[in-house]
N, CA, C and O atoms as a CHARMM CRD file, in Angstrom:
* protein
*
  400
    1    1 UNK  N     54.09100  82.27500 122.30900 PROA 1      0.00000
    2    1 UNK  CA    54.67400  82.68300 121.04100 PROA 1      0.00000
    3    1 UNK  C     55.75900  83.73200 121.25100 PROA 1      0.00000
    4    1 UNK  O     56.80700  83.67200 120.60700 PROA 1      0.00000
    5    2 UNK  N     55.52000  84.69600 122.14800 PROA 2      0.00000
    6    2 UNK  CA    56.48200  85.76200 122.40700 PROA 2      0.00000
    7    2 UNK  C     57.76500  85.24300 123.02900 PROA 2      0.00000
    8    2 UNK  O     58.85600  85.69900 122.68400 PROA 2      0.00000
    9    3 UNK  N     57.63700  84.27500 123.96100 PROA 3      0.00000
   10    3 UNK  CA    58.84900  83.73500 124.60400 PROA 3      0.00000
   11    3 UNK  C     59.66300  82.90800 123.61000 PROA 3      0.00000
   12    3 UNK  O     60.88700  82.84600 123.71900 PROA 3      0.00000
   13    4 UNK  N     59.00000  82.27400 122.64500 PROA 4      0.00000
   14    4 UNK  CA    59.72000  81.51100 121.63300 PROA 4      0.00000
   15    4 UNK  C     60.52300  82.43700 120.71700 PROA 4      0.00000
   16    4 UNK  O     61.64900  82.10200 120.35000 PROA 4      0.00000
   17    5 UNK  N     59.97600  83.58200 120.34500 PROA 5      0.00000
   18    5 UNK  CA    60.70600  84.56100 119.53700 PROA 5      0.00000
   19    5 UNK  C     61.90200  85.10800 120.29200 PROA 5      0.00000
   20    5 UNK  O     62.97700  85.30000 119.72300 PROA 5      0.00000
   21    6 UNK  N     61.70800  85.35700 121.57500 PROA 6      0.00000
   22    6 UNK  CA    62.82700  85.86000 122.39400 PROA 6      0.00000
   23    6 UNK  C     63.92200  84.80300 122.48200 PROA 6      0.00000
   24    6 UNK  O     65.10500  85.13200 122.40200 PROA 6      0.00000
   25    7 UNK  N     63.53900  83.53000 122.64500 PROA 7      0.00000
   26    7 UNK  CA    64.53100  82.44300 122.71300 PROA 7      0.00000
   27    7 UNK  C     65.30700  82.33700 121.40600 PROA 7      0.00000
   28    7 UNK  O     66.52700  82.17500 121.41300 PROA 7      0.00000
   29    8 UNK  N     64.59600  82.42700 120.28800 PROA 8      0.00000
   30    8 UNK  CA    65.26200  82.37300 118.97700 PROA 8      0.00000
   31    8 UNK  C     66.21100  83.55500 118.81900 PROA 8      0.00000
   32    8 UNK  O     67.33200  83.39000 118.33800 PROA 8      0.00000
   33    9 UNK  N     65.77100  84.74200 119.21800 PROA 9      0.00000
   34    9 UNK  CA    66.61800  85.93200 119.12800 PROA 9      0.00000
   35    9 UNK  C     67.86600  85.77600 119.98700 PROA 9      0.00000
   36    9 UNK  O     68.96100  86.12600 119.54600 PROA 9      0.00000
   37   10 UNK  N     67.72300  85.25800 121.20200 PROA 10     0.00000
   38   10 UNK  CA    68.87000  85.07400 122.10300 PROA 10     0.00000
   39   10 UNK  C     69.84800  84.06700 121.50700 PROA 10     0.00000
   40   10 UNK  O     71.05900  84.28700 121.54000 PROA 10     0.00000
   41   11 UNK  N     69.33700  82.96600 120.96400 PROA 11     0.00000
   42   11 UNK  CA    70.20800  81.94500 120.37300 PROA 11     0.00000
   43   11 UNK  C     70.95700  82.53100 119.17900 PROA 11     0.00000
   44   11 UNK  O     72.16200  82.32500 119.04300 PROA 11     0.00000
   45   12 UNK  N     70.25400  83.25900 118.31500 PROA 12     0.00000
   46   12 UNK  CA    70.91600  83.87300 117.16500 PROA 12     0.00000
   47   12 UNK  C     71.94100  84.90900 117.59500 PROA 12     0.00000
   48   12 UNK  O     73.01700  84.99300 117.00300 PROA 12     0.00000
   49   13 UNK  N     71.62700  85.69700 118.61300 PROA 13     0.00000
   50   13 UNK  CA    72.56200  86.70600 119.10400 PROA 13     0.00000
   51   13 UNK  C     73.82700  86.05600 119.66100 PROA 13     0.00000
   52   13 UNK  O     74.93800  86.50300 119.37500 PROA 13     0.00000
   53   14 UNK  N     73.65700  85.00700 120.45100 PROA 14     0.00000
   54   14 UNK  CA    74.81000  84.31300 121.03300 PROA 14     0.00000
   55   14 UNK  C     75.65000  83.66300 119.92700 PROA 14     0.00000
   56   14 UNK  O     76.87900  83.70800 119.97700 PROA 14     0.00000
   57   15 UNK  N     74.99300  83.06000 118.93300 PROA 15     0.00000
   58   15 UNK  CA    75.73100  82.44500 117.82800 PROA 15     0.00000
   59   15 UNK  C     76.49700  83.50300 117.03300 PROA 15     0.00000
   60   15 UNK  O     77.65600  83.29300 116.67300 PROA 15     0.00000
   61   16 UNK  N     75.85900  84.62700 116.76200 PROA 16     0.00000
   62   16 UNK  CA    76.50300  85.71900 116.02900 PROA 16     0.00000
   63   16 UNK  C     77.68300  86.27800 116.81700 PROA 16     0.00000
   64   16 UNK  O     78.74900  86.52600 116.25300 PROA 16     0.00000
   65   17 UNK  N     77.49500  86.47200 118.10100 PROA 17     0.00000
   66   17 UNK  CA    78.55500  86.99200 118.96300 PROA 17     0.00000
   67   17 UNK  C     79.71100  85.98200 119.03500 PROA 17     0.00000
   68   17 UNK  O     80.87800  86.36900 118.97800 PROA 17     0.00000
   69   18 UNK  N     79.38300  84.68700 119.16100 PROA 18     0.00000
   70   18 UNK  CA    80.41900  83.64900 119.21400 PROA 18     0.00000
   71   18 UNK  C     81.21800  83.58000 117.92200 PROA 18     0.00000
   72   18 UNK  O     82.43800  83.41900 117.95100 PROA 18     0.00000
   73   19 UNK  N     80.53100  83.70300 116.78400 PROA 19     0.00000
   74   19 UNK  CA    81.23200  83.72300 115.50000 PROA 19     0.00000
   75   19 UNK  C     82.15500  84.93400 115.39600 PROA 19     0.00000
   76   19 UNK  O     83.28100  84.82400 114.91200 PROA 19     0.00000
   77   20 UNK  N     81.67600  86.07800 115.85000 PROA 20     0.00000
   78   20 UNK  CA    82.50600  87.29100 115.82800 PROA 20     0.00000
   79   20 UNK  C     83.74800  87.15600 116.67900 PROA 20     0.00000
   80   20 UNK  O     84.83500  87.55200 116.25900 PROA 20     0.00000
   81   21 UNK  N     83.60200  86.60100 117.87200 PROA 21     0.00000
   82   21 UNK  CA    84.75700  86.40500 118.76400 PROA 21     0.00000
   83   21 UNK  C     85.73200  85.40100 118.15400 PROA 21     0.00000
   84   21 UNK  O     86.94600  85.60500 118.20000 PROA 21     0.00000
   85   22 UNK  N     85.20500  84.32400 117.58700 PROA 22     0.00000
   86   22 UNK  CA    86.06200  83.31700 116.95200 PROA 22     0.00000
   87   22 UNK  C     86.85600  83.92200 115.79600 PROA 22     0.00000
   88   22 UNK  O     88.06000  83.69000 115.68400 PROA 22     0.00000
   89   23 UNK  N     86.19700  84.68700 114.94700 PROA 23     0.00000
   90   23 UNK  CA    86.89900  85.33000 113.83000 PROA 23     0.00000
   91   23 UNK  C     87.92800  86.34000 114.31400 PROA 23     0.00000
   92   23 UNK  O     89.00100  86.46100 113.72200 PROA 23     0.00000
   93   24 UNK  N     87.61800  87.06700 115.38200 PROA 24     0.00000
   94   24 UNK  CA    88.56900  88.03600 115.92800 PROA 24     0.00000
   95   24 UNK  C     89.81900  87.33000 116.45100 PROA 24     0.00000
   96   24 UNK  O     90.93700  87.79400 116.23000 PROA 24     0.00000
   97   25 UNK  N     89.62700  86.22300 117.13600 PROA 25     0.00000
   98   25 UNK  CA    90.76100  85.48000 117.71000 PROA 25     0.00000
   99   25 UNK  C     91.60200  84.83600 116.60100 PROA 25     0.00000
  100   25 UNK  O     92.82700  84.78100 116.70200 PROA 25     0.00000
  101   26 UNK  N     90.94500  84.35400 115.54900 PROA 26     0.00000
  102   26 UNK  CA    91.64900  83.63300 114.49200 PROA 26     0.00000
  103   26 UNK  C     92.15700  84.52500 113.36600 PROA 26     0.00000
  104   26 UNK  O     92.74600  84.01700 112.41200 PROA 26     0.00000
  105   27 UNK  N     91.95000  85.83500 113.44400 PROA 27     0.00000
  106   27 UNK  CA    92.31200  86.68500 112.31100 PROA 27     0.00000
  107   27 UNK  C     93.78000  86.63700 111.91000 PROA 27     0.00000
  108   27 UNK  O     94.06000  86.82000 110.72600 PROA 27     0.00000
  109   28 UNK  N     94.74300  86.40700 112.80400 PROA 28     0.00000
  110   28 UNK  CA    96.13700  86.29600 112.33100 PROA 28     0.00000
  111   28 UNK  C     96.34700  85.13000 111.36600 PROA 28     0.00000
  112   28 UNK  O     97.22300  85.19800 110.50300 PROA 28     0.00000
  113   29 UNK  N     95.56200  84.06700 111.49800 PROA 29     0.00000
  114   29 UNK  CA    95.72700  82.93800 110.58600 PROA 29     0.00000
  115   29 UNK  C     95.15600  83.23100 109.20900 PROA 29     0.00000
  116   29 UNK  O     95.49900  82.53900 108.25100 PROA 29     0.00000
  117   30 UNK  N     94.29800  84.23000 109.08100 PROA 30     0.00000
  118   30 UNK  CA    93.71300  84.58400 107.80100 PROA 30     0.00000
  119   30 UNK  C     94.57100  85.57400 107.02200 PROA 30     0.00000
  120   30 UNK  O     94.32400  85.80400 105.83900 PROA 30     0.00000
  121   31 UNK  N     95.56900  86.15800 107.66200 PROA 31     0.00000
  122   31 UNK  CA    96.40600  87.16100 107.02200 PROA 31     0.00000
  123   31 UNK  C     97.65400  86.51100 106.44900 PROA 31     0.00000
  124   31 UNK  O     98.21200  85.59600 107.05500 PROA 31     0.00000
  125   32 UNK  N     98.09400  86.97100 105.29700 PROA 32     0.00000
  126   32 UNK  CA    99.32100  86.47000 104.67900 PROA 32     0.00000
  127   32 UNK  C    100.50700  87.23500 105.21600 PROA 32     0.00000
  128   32 UNK  O    100.55200  88.46300 105.14300 PROA 32     0.00000
  129   33 UNK  N    101.46000  86.51500 105.75000 PROA 33     0.00000
  130   33 UNK  CA   102.69900  87.14500 106.18000 PROA 33     0.00000
  131   33 UNK  C    103.85900  86.36000 105.57200 PROA 33     0.00000
  132   33 UNK  O    104.11800  85.22300 105.96500 PROA 33     0.00000
  133   34 UNK  N    104.55500  86.96700 104.61400 PROA 34     0.00000
  134   34 UNK  CA   105.63100  86.25200 103.92600 PROA 34     0.00000
  135   34 UNK  C    106.80600  85.93400 104.85500 PROA 34     0.00000
  136   34 UNK  O    107.08300  86.65600 105.81300 PROA 34     0.00000
  137   35 UNK  N    107.47500  84.84400 104.54100 PROA 35     0.00000
  138   35 UNK  CA   108.64500  84.41800 105.30500 PROA 35     0.00000
  139   35 UNK  C    109.85800  84.62100 104.41500 PROA 35     0.00000
  140   35 UNK  O    109.84600  84.21400 103.25300 PROA 35     0.00000
  141   36 UNK  N    110.89200  85.23700 104.93400 PROA 36     0.00000
  142   36 UNK  CA   112.06700  85.54300 104.12300 PROA 36     0.00000
  143   36 UNK  C    113.05100  84.38100 104.03800 PROA 36     0.00000
  144   36 UNK  O    113.82200  84.30200 103.08100 PROA 36     0.00000
  145   37 UNK  N    113.04400  83.49700 104.99900 PROA 37     0.00000
  146   37 UNK  CA   114.00200  82.39600 104.96100 PROA 37     0.00000
  147   37 UNK  C    113.45800  81.24200 104.12200 PROA 37     0.00000
  148   37 UNK  O    112.26100  80.95500 104.13600 PROA 37     0.00000
  149   38 UNK  N    114.35200  80.59400 103.39800 PROA 38     0.00000
  150   38 UNK  CA   113.96900  79.48500 102.52800 PROA 38     0.00000
  151   38 UNK  C    114.37600  78.19100 103.22800 PROA 38     0.00000
  152   38 UNK  O    115.56000  77.98400 103.49600 PROA 38     0.00000
  153   39 UNK  N    113.41100  77.31500 103.52900 PROA 39     0.00000
  154   39 UNK  CA   113.74600  76.11500 104.29500 PROA 39     0.00000
  155   39 UNK  C    114.57100  75.08700 103.52800 PROA 39     0.00000
  156   39 UNK  O    115.30800  74.31700 104.14400 PROA 39     0.00000
  157   40 UNK  N    114.46800  75.05500 102.20600 PROA 40     0.00000
  158   40 UNK  CA   115.29800  74.13600 101.42700 PROA 40     0.00000
  159   40 UNK  C    115.48600  74.69800 100.02400 PROA 40     0.00000
  160   40 UNK  O    114.77100  75.60400  99.59300 PROA 40     0.00000
  161   41 UNK  N    116.45500  74.14300  99.33300 PROA 41     0.00000
  162   41 UNK  CA   116.79800  74.61000  97.98900 PROA 41     0.00000
  163   41 UNK  C    116.65100  73.45600  96.99900 PROA 41     0.00000
  164   41 UNK  O    116.49400  72.30900  97.41800 PROA 41     0.00000
  165   42 UNK  N    116.69800  73.73300  95.70700 PROA 42     0.00000
  166   42 UNK  CA   116.64300  72.64900  94.71800 PROA 42     0.00000
  167   42 UNK  C    117.80200  71.66200  94.86300 PROA 42     0.00000
  168   42 UNK  O    117.67200  70.49000  94.51200 PROA 42     0.00000
  169   43 UNK  N    118.94000  72.14400  95.38500 PROA 43     0.00000
  170   43 UNK  CA   120.08400  71.25800  95.58400 PROA 43     0.00000
  171   43 UNK  C    119.77700  70.11600  96.53300 PROA 43     0.00000
  172   43 UNK  O    120.30400  69.01500  96.37600 PROA 43     0.00000
  173   44 UNK  N    118.92600  70.37300  97.51900 PROA 44     0.00000
  174   44 UNK  CA   118.55400  69.32100  98.45800 PROA 44     0.00000
  175   44 UNK  C    117.61700  68.29500  97.82500 PROA 44     0.00000
  176   44 UNK  O    117.41200  67.21400  98.37900 PROA 44     0.00000
  177   45 UNK  N    117.05000  68.62800  96.67200 PROA 45     0.00000
  178   45 UNK  CA   116.22100  67.68200  95.93100 PROA 45     0.00000
  179   45 UNK  C    117.00300  67.00600  94.81200 PROA 45     0.00000
  180   45 UNK  O    116.43300  66.27200  94.00500 PROA 45     0.00000
  181   46 UNK  N    118.31200  67.25500  94.76400 PROA 46     0.00000
  182   46 UNK  CA   119.15700  66.64100  93.75200 PROA 46     0.00000
  183   46 UNK  C    119.18000  67.38600  92.42900 PROA 46     0.00000
  184   46 UNK  O    119.59100  66.82000  91.41600 PROA 46     0.00000
  185   47 UNK  N    118.75000  68.63700  92.41200 PROA 47     0.00000
  186   47 UNK  CA   118.73700  69.42800  91.18500 PROA 47     0.00000
  187   47 UNK  C    119.88400  70.43400  91.19800 PROA 47     0.00000
  188   47 UNK  O    120.18700  71.02300  92.23600 PROA 47     0.00000
  189   48 UNK  N    120.52200  70.63000  90.03700 PROA 48     0.00000
  190   48 UNK  CA   121.50300  71.70000  89.90300 PROA 48     0.00000
  191   48 UNK  C    120.73900  73.01100  89.81000 PROA 48     0.00000
  192   48 UNK  O    119.67000  73.06300  89.20200 PROA 48     0.00000
  193   49 UNK  N    121.27800  74.07800  90.41000 PROA 49     0.00000
  194   49 UNK  CA   120.57500  75.35800  90.36700 PROA 49     0.00000
  195   49 UNK  C    121.55100  76.50600  90.58800 PROA 49     0.00000
  196   49 UNK  O    122.66100  76.32300  91.08600 PROA 49     0.00000
  197   50 UNK  N    121.10400  77.68200  90.20400 PROA 50     0.00000
  198   50 UNK  CA   121.82900  78.92100  90.47000 PROA 50     0.00000
  199   50 UNK  C    120.84700  79.92200  91.05300 PROA 50     0.00000
  200   50 UNK  O    119.69800  79.99500  90.61800 PROA 50     0.00000
  201   51 UNK  N    121.29300  80.69000  92.03100 PROA 51     0.00000
  202   51 UNK  CA   120.46900  81.78400  92.53200 PROA 51     0.00000
  203   51 UNK  C    120.50900  82.92200  91.51800 PROA 51     0.00000
  204   51 UNK  O    121.57800  83.27900  91.02500 PROA 51     0.00000
  205   52 UNK  N    119.36900  83.48000  91.21300 PROA 52     0.00000
  206   52 UNK  CA   119.30700  84.60400  90.28300 PROA 52     0.00000
  207   52 UNK  C    118.52200  85.74500  90.94200 PROA 52     0.00000
  208   52 UNK  O    117.59800  85.52100  91.72400 PROA 52     0.00000
  209   53 UNK  N    118.92100  86.96900  90.60000 PROA 53     0.00000
  210   53 UNK  CA   118.25400  88.16300  91.12200 PROA 53     0.00000
  211   53 UNK  C    117.99800  89.10700  89.96200 PROA 53     0.00000
  212   53 UNK  O    118.89000  89.38000  89.15800 PROA 53     0.00000
  213   54 UNK  N    116.78000  89.60100  89.88500 PROA 54     0.00000
  214   54 UNK  CA   116.40700  90.57700  88.86900 PROA 54     0.00000
  215   54 UNK  C    115.98000  91.84700  89.57200 PROA 54     0.00000
  216   54 UNK  O    115.28600  91.80200  90.58700 PROA 54     0.00000
  217   55 UNK  N    116.39100  92.97200  89.03500 PROA 55     0.00000
  218   55 UNK  CA   115.94700  94.25200  89.58500 PROA 55     0.00000
  219   55 UNK  C    115.01100  94.90100  88.57500 PROA 55     0.00000
  220   55 UNK  O    115.37500  95.09100  87.41400 PROA 55     0.00000
  221   56 UNK  N    113.81700  95.23700  89.01500 PROA 56     0.00000
  222   56 UNK  CA   112.82600  95.81900  88.12000 PROA 56     0.00000
  223   56 UNK  C    113.10700  97.30400  87.92100 PROA 56     0.00000
  224   56 UNK  O    113.93300  97.89400  88.61700 PROA 56     0.00000
  225   57 UNK  N    112.40900  97.89000  86.96700 PROA 57     0.00000
  226   57 UNK  CA   112.59700  99.31800  86.68700 PROA 57     0.00000
  227   57 UNK  C    112.24600 100.19600  87.87600 PROA 57     0.00000
  228   57 UNK  O    112.82800 101.26600  88.05500 PROA 57     0.00000
  229   58 UNK  N    111.29200  99.74800  88.69100 PROA 58     0.00000
  230   58 UNK  CA   110.90400 100.55700  89.84700 PROA 58     0.00000
  231   58 UNK  C    111.70500 100.21600  91.10600 PROA 58     0.00000
  232   58 UNK  O    111.36400 100.66500  92.20000 PROA 58     0.00000
  233   59 UNK  N    112.77300  99.42100  90.95000 PROA 59     0.00000
  234   59 UNK  CA   113.68500  99.15800  92.06000 PROA 59     0.00000
  235   59 UNK  C    113.34600  97.93200  92.89400 PROA 59     0.00000
  236   59 UNK  O    114.02200  97.67000  93.88800 PROA 59     0.00000
  237   60 UNK  N    112.34000  97.18700  92.52900 PROA 60     0.00000
  238   60 UNK  CA   111.97300  95.98800  93.25600 PROA 60     0.00000
  239   60 UNK  C    112.96600  94.88100  92.93500 PROA 60     0.00000
  240   60 UNK  O    113.33900  94.69900  91.77600 PROA 60     0.00000
  241   61 UNK  N    113.39200  94.14800  93.94000 PROA 61     0.00000
  242   61 UNK  CA   114.35400  93.07200  93.76600 PROA 61     0.00000
  243   61 UNK  C    113.62000  91.73400  93.78800 PROA 61     0.00000
  244   61 UNK  O    113.00800  91.37000  94.79200 PROA 61     0.00000
  245   62 UNK  N    113.68500  91.00300  92.67300 PROA 62     0.00000
  246   62 UNK  CA   113.05000  89.69000  92.57200 PROA 62     0.00000
  247   62 UNK  C    114.12700  88.62400  92.58300 PROA 62     0.00000
  248   62 UNK  O    115.08200  88.68900  91.80800 PROA 62     0.00000
  249   63 UNK  N    113.97800  87.64900  93.45100 PROA 63     0.00000
  250   63 UNK  CA   114.97500  86.58200  93.50900 PROA 63     0.00000
  251   63 UNK  C    114.32100  85.25500  93.17900 PROA 63     0.00000
  252   63 UNK  O    113.13000  85.05600  93.41700 PROA 63     0.00000
  253   64 UNK  N    115.11400  84.35300  92.63000 PROA 64     0.00000
  254   64 UNK  CA   114.59500  83.04500  92.26000 PROA 64     0.00000
  255   64 UNK  C    115.73000  82.08400  92.00400 PROA 64     0.00000
  256   64 UNK  O    116.87400  82.33900  92.38000 PROA 64     0.00000
  257   65 UNK  N    115.40900  80.97900  91.36300 PROA 65     0.00000
  258   65 UNK  CA   116.39500  79.96700  91.03400 PROA 65     0.00000
  259   65 UNK  C    116.35500  79.68700  89.54400 PROA 65     0.00000
  260   65 UNK  O    115.28700  79.65800  88.93200 PROA 65     0.00000
  261   66 UNK  N    117.52600  79.48300  88.96900 PROA 66     0.00000
  262   66 UNK  CA   117.62600  78.97500  87.60400 PROA 66     0.00000
  263   66 UNK  C    118.01200  77.51100  87.72700 PROA 66     0.00000
  264   66 UNK  O    119.07200  77.18000  88.25900 PROA 66     0.00000
  265   67 UNK  N    117.14900  76.64100  87.23100 PROA 67     0.00000
  266   67 UNK  CA   117.40900  75.20000  87.26800 PROA 67     0.00000
  267   67 UNK  C    117.58800  74.74600  85.82300 PROA 67     0.00000
  268   67 UNK  O    116.61000  74.64000  85.08300 PROA 67     0.00000
  269   68 UNK  N    118.84700  74.47300  85.40700 PROA 68     0.00000
  270   68 UNK  CA   119.06700  74.06900  84.01800 PROA 68     0.00000
  271   68 UNK  C    118.44900  72.69500  83.75400 PROA 68     0.00000
  272   68 UNK  O    118.51900  71.78500  84.58000 PROA 68     0.00000
  273   69 UNK  N    117.84600  72.58300  82.58000 PROA 69     0.00000
  274   69 UNK  CA   117.23100  71.31900  82.17000 PROA 69     0.00000
  275   69 UNK  C    118.15900  70.61400  81.19800 PROA 69     0.00000
  276   69 UNK  O    119.03400  71.25300  80.61200 PROA 69     0.00000
  277   70 UNK  N    117.98700  69.30800  81.01300 PROA 70     0.00000
  278   70 UNK  CA   118.77100  68.60600  79.99400 PROA 70     0.00000
  279   70 UNK  C    118.54300  69.23300  78.61500 PROA 70     0.00000
  280   70 UNK  O    117.50100  69.84200  78.37700 PROA 70     0.00000
  281   71 UNK  N    119.49400  69.08800  77.72500 PROA 71     0.00000
  282   71 UNK  CA   119.40200  69.71900  76.40800 PROA 71     0.00000
  283   71 UNK  C    118.15400  69.30700  75.63500 PROA 71     0.00000
  284   71 UNK  O    117.60000  70.11300  74.88800 PROA 71     0.00000
  285   72 UNK  N    117.70700  68.06900  75.80400 PROA 72     0.00000
  286   72 UNK  CA   116.54300  67.62700  75.05000 PROA 72     0.00000
  287   72 UNK  C    115.22200  68.04200  75.71000 PROA 72     0.00000
  288   72 UNK  O    114.15300  67.83500  75.13600 PROA 72     0.00000
  289   73 UNK  N    115.29000  68.61800  76.89300 PROA 73     0.00000
  290   73 UNK  CA   114.07400  69.00700  77.61400 PROA 73     0.00000
  291   73 UNK  C    113.64200  70.42500  77.25300 PROA 73     0.00000
  292   73 UNK  O    114.43800  71.23600  76.78000 PROA 73     0.00000
  293   74 UNK  N    112.40800  70.69100  77.48100 PROA 74     0.00000
  294   74 UNK  CA   111.87400  72.03200  77.26300 PROA 74     0.00000
  295   74 UNK  C    112.11500  72.88800  78.49300 PROA 74     0.00000
  296   74 UNK  O    112.39000  72.37300  79.57700 PROA 74     0.00000
  297   75 UNK  N    112.01100  74.18600  78.31800 PROA 75     0.00000
  298   75 UNK  CA   112.21500  75.11100  79.42700 PROA 75     0.00000
  299   75 UNK  C    110.91600  75.31300  80.18100 PROA 75     0.00000
  300   75 UNK  O    109.85300  75.45200  79.57600 PROA 75     0.00000
  301   76 UNK  N    111.00100  75.33000  81.48300 PROA 76     0.00000
  302   76 UNK  CA   109.83600  75.56400  82.32800 PROA 76     0.00000
  303   76 UNK  C    110.07400  76.84900  83.10500 PROA 76     0.00000
  304   76 UNK  O    111.07100  76.97800  83.81600 PROA 76     0.00000
  305   77 UNK  N    109.17300  77.78200  82.97100 PROA 77     0.00000
  306   77 UNK  CA   109.22300  79.00300  83.77500 PROA 77     0.00000
  307   77 UNK  C    108.09800  78.91700  84.78300 PROA 77     0.00000
  308   77 UNK  O    106.92700  78.84800  84.40800 PROA 77     0.00000
  309   78 UNK  N    108.44100  78.92100  86.05400 PROA 78     0.00000
  310   78 UNK  CA   107.43200  78.80800  87.10400 PROA 78     0.00000
  311   78 UNK  C    107.45100  80.06300  87.95100 PROA 78     0.00000
  312   78 UNK  O    108.50800  80.61900  88.24800 PROA 78     0.00000
  313   79 UNK  N    106.29400  80.48400  88.32100 PROA 79     0.00000
  314   79 UNK  CA   106.15600  81.64300  89.19100 PROA 79     0.00000
  315   79 UNK  C    105.23800  81.26200  90.33200 PROA 79     0.00000
  316   79 UNK  O    104.12100  80.79300  90.11200 PROA 79     0.00000
  317   80 UNK  N    105.70500  81.46200  91.54200 PROA 80     0.00000
  318   80 UNK  CA   104.88600  81.13100  92.70400 PROA 80     0.00000
  319   80 UNK  C    103.86000  82.23100  92.94300 PROA 80     0.00000
  320   80 UNK  O    104.20300  83.41200  92.90000 PROA 80     0.00000
  321   81 UNK  N    102.61200  81.86300  93.19200 PROA 81     0.00000
  322   81 UNK  CA   101.60600  82.87900  93.51600 PROA 81     0.00000
  323   81 UNK  C    101.94500  83.58900  94.81500 PROA 81     0.00000
  324   81 UNK  O    102.81600  83.14500  95.56300 PROA 81     0.00000
  325   82 UNK  N    101.27100  84.66800  95.07600 PROA 82     0.00000
  326   82 UNK  CA   101.56000  85.48700  96.25500 PROA 82     0.00000
  327   82 UNK  C    101.49200  84.69800  97.54700 PROA 82     0.00000
  328   82 UNK  O    102.32500  84.89100  98.43300 PROA 82     0.00000
  329   83 UNK  N    100.51300  83.80900  97.66900 PROA 83     0.00000
  330   83 UNK  CA   100.32400  83.12700  98.94400 PROA 83     0.00000
  331   83 UNK  C    101.22800  81.92000  99.14100 PROA 83     0.00000
  332   83 UNK  O    101.15900  81.26600 100.18100 PROA 83     0.00000
  333   84 UNK  N    102.09000  81.60400  98.14600 PROA 84     0.00000
  334   84 UNK  CA   103.01600  80.49100  98.32200 PROA 84     0.00000
  335   84 UNK  C    104.44600  80.98200  98.17600 PROA 84     0.00000
  336   84 UNK  O    104.69500  82.13500  97.82400 PROA 84     0.00000
  337   85 UNK  N    105.36900  80.09200  98.45100 PROA 85     0.00000
  338   85 UNK  CA   106.76800  80.45600  98.33800 PROA 85     0.00000
  339   85 UNK  C    107.39700  79.63900  97.22800 PROA 85     0.00000
  340   85 UNK  O    106.85700  78.61600  96.80800 PROA 85     0.00000
  341   86 UNK  N    108.55300  80.10600  96.75400 PROA 86     0.00000
  342   86 UNK  CA   109.15100  79.49500  95.56700 PROA 86     0.00000
  343   86 UNK  C    109.54400  78.04700  95.77900 PROA 86     0.00000
  344   86 UNK  O    109.50400  77.27800  94.81900 PROA 86     0.00000
  345   87 UNK  N    109.92200  77.62700  96.98200 PROA 87     0.00000
  346   87 UNK  CA   110.32000  76.23700  97.16400 PROA 87     0.00000
  347   87 UNK  C    109.12800  75.29400  97.04600 PROA 87     0.00000
  348   87 UNK  O    109.31100  74.10700  96.77600 PROA 87     0.00000
  349   88 UNK  N    107.90000  75.80200  97.24400 PROA 88     0.00000
  350   88 UNK  CA   106.72600  74.94800  97.08700 PROA 88     0.00000
  351   88 UNK  C    106.46100  74.64000  95.62100 PROA 88     0.00000
  352   88 UNK  O    105.76500  73.67000  95.32100 PROA 88     0.00000
  353   89 UNK  N    106.99200  75.43100  94.70300 PROA 89     0.00000
  354   89 UNK  CA   106.79400  75.15300  93.28200 PROA 89     0.00000
  355   89 UNK  C    107.78700  74.11700  92.77200 PROA 89     0.00000
  356   89 UNK  O    107.75800  73.76600  91.59300 PROA 89     0.00000
  357   90 UNK  N    108.66200  73.62300  93.63900 PROA 90     0.00000
  358   90 UNK  CA   109.66100  72.62500  93.24300 PROA 90     0.00000
  359   90 UNK  C    109.13600  71.20300  93.28200 PROA 90     0.00000
  360   90 UNK  O    109.79500  70.29700  92.77300 PROA 90     0.00000
  361   91 UNK  N    107.98000  70.98200  93.86400 PROA 91     0.00000
  362   91 UNK  CA   107.53300  69.61500  94.13600 PROA 91     0.00000
  363   91 UNK  C    107.54000  68.73200  92.90200 PROA 91     0.00000
  364   91 UNK  O    107.88900  67.55600  93.00500 PROA 91     0.00000
  365   92 UNK  N    107.16800  69.25300  91.73600 PROA 92     0.00000
  366   92 UNK  CA   107.16300  68.41800  90.54400 PROA 92     0.00000
  367   92 UNK  C    108.28200  68.71600  89.57400 PROA 92     0.00000
  368   92 UNK  O    108.30800  68.14600  88.48400 PROA 92     0.00000
  369   93 UNK  N    109.21900  69.59800  89.93400 PROA 93     0.00000
  370   93 UNK  CA   110.24300  70.03200  88.98400 PROA 93     0.00000
  371   93 UNK  C    111.14700  68.90100  88.53500 PROA 93     0.00000
  372   93 UNK  O    111.46400  68.80000  87.35000 PROA 93     0.00000
  373   94 UNK  N    111.56800  68.05100  89.45600 PROA 94     0.00000
  374   94 UNK  CA   112.48100  66.97300  89.09200 PROA 94     0.00000
  375   94 UNK  C    111.78300  65.99800  88.15700 PROA 94     0.00000
  376   94 UNK  O    112.36500  65.56700  87.16100 PROA 94     0.00000
  377   95 UNK  N    110.52700  65.64300  88.47100 PROA 95     0.00000
  378   95 UNK  CA   109.79400  64.72500  87.62400 PROA 95     0.00000
  379   95 UNK  C    109.55700  65.33700  86.25300 PROA 95     0.00000
  380   95 UNK  O    109.67200  64.64000  85.24500 PROA 95     0.00000
  381   96 UNK  N    109.22800  66.62500  86.19100 PROA 96     0.00000
  382   96 UNK  CA   108.99400  67.29500  84.91500 PROA 96     0.00000
  383   96 UNK  C    110.26100  67.30200  84.08200 PROA 96     0.00000
  384   96 UNK  O    110.21000  67.06600  82.87500 PROA 96     0.00000
  385   97 UNK  N    111.41300  67.57300  84.71800 PROA 97     0.00000
  386   97 UNK  CA   112.67600  67.61500  83.98200 PROA 97     0.00000
  387   97 UNK  C    113.01000  66.23300  83.41900 PROA 97     0.00000
  388   97 UNK  O    113.60000  66.13200  82.34400 PROA 97     0.00000
  389   98 UNK  N    112.64200  65.18200  84.12800 PROA 98     0.00000
  390   98 UNK  CA   112.93800  63.83200  83.65900 PROA 98     0.00000
  391   98 UNK  C    111.99000  63.43300  82.53400 PROA 98     0.00000
  392   98 UNK  O    112.41500  62.80400  81.56500 PROA 98     0.00000
  393   99 UNK  N    110.71400  63.79000  82.64900 PROA 99     0.00000
  394   99 UNK  CA   109.71600  63.39800  81.65600 PROA 99     0.00000
  395   99 UNK  C    109.91800  64.14700  80.34100 PROA 99     0.00000
  396   99 UNK  O    109.80300  63.55100  79.27000 PROA 99     0.00000
  397  100 UNK  N    110.21300  65.43000  80.40600 PROA 100    0.00000
  398  100 UNK  CA   110.27500  66.26500  79.19400 PROA 100    0.00000
  399  100 UNK  C    111.46900  65.96300  78.34400 PROA 100    0.00000
  400  100 UNK  O    111.65400  66.58300  77.29700 PROA 100    0.00000
């Protein structure tokens, strides 16, 4: 009975240690690091657009795109969450502009 408890303890210790080492090695993939370069623009998707920049009261500079919609279409305001980039929010923009 005693040797079985020791074996279980050793297996759990090794598994715990292995998980810790794995998490330590993989920690850069768990961290968000924003990329400043934009790989493509709405123009490459066939959309007309303008670059726009807003400066907040506290001096933060927000940049984005203004994509004009047809006159009969509704306006869509999209904001990319922290963990994504603005070009990823374009995936359905052309279809939305056509449908609306």
